[in-house]
N, C-alpha and C positions, 0 to 999 in steps of 0.2 A: 232584141231586134224588133223593129216596128212591123206591123202587119199591113200598114197602109200601102196603097198602090198610088204611085204618081200617074198622071195621065199618059206619060210617055213610057211607063214601065210595063212590061208584059209578065214579069215574074215578081212575086212578092218576096219579102225578106224571109218569111217562114218557108216558102217553097225553096228558096236558095239553100237554106239551112238543111232541108231534107234532101236536096239533090247533090250537095257537094261530095259526100262520101262516094256516091255512085259515079260521079263524074271523074273523080281521081282514080277510080279503079276501072274506068273505061266501060262502064255498064250503061251509059246514056249516049244518045246520038249527038253528032257534031253540031247540028242546028241549035240544040238546047245549050250546048257548051258555049257557043258564040253568043247566044242571048244572055246567058248568065255572065259571061265575061264583060259584055257591054254594061250590064247593071253594076257589076263590081267596080268598074271604072268611074261610075257616077257617084258612088257613096262611100264615104270614109269608113263607116261601120262595116259595110260589106267587104271593103279592102282588108280590114283587120281580121275579120272572120275567115275570109278566103286565105289570107296569109297564114293564119293559125292552122287551118286544115292542111294547107300545102306543106308546111313545115312538119306537122305530125306524120303525114303520109310519107314524106321523104325519110324521116328518122326511122319509121317502122320498116321501110324497105331496106335501109342500111343494116339495121339490126338483124332482120330475117336473112339477109344475104350472108351475114357473117356467122349466124347461129348454127351450131352443130350440136345435136343432142348427145348427151353422154352415152357411152357404150352400153348397150342393152336396154336403154330406156324405152324404145318403141315396143319391144317385146313385153317388158314389165307393164307398161301402160295398157297394152292390149289385154293382157291377162287380168289386170285389175278391173278393167271395164267389163270383161266377160263375167268375172266373179261377182261384181256388183249387180249386173243384170240378172244373173241366176239367183242371187240372194233376194233381190226385189221381187222376182217372179214367185219365189217360195213364200214370201210374206203375205 
């Protein structure tokens, strides 16, 4: 992605790349989302990047919605982490 700014652009490509994950997760304000959307419409490279982030976020949401941990996994994971922490403290 180019880091150049066009005179009419207020967000650089690098800034877009850094902001996209937060925007898809709702951690940024609406004004910034509108500004980013305007830039994406102007540039083909931005459109590809935006589309890729959008597809990835959608696929992750689908997988997480369908995912069910195996029986007993949360307890085993918690115990493993506690043991690992204790072992590291003793080292």
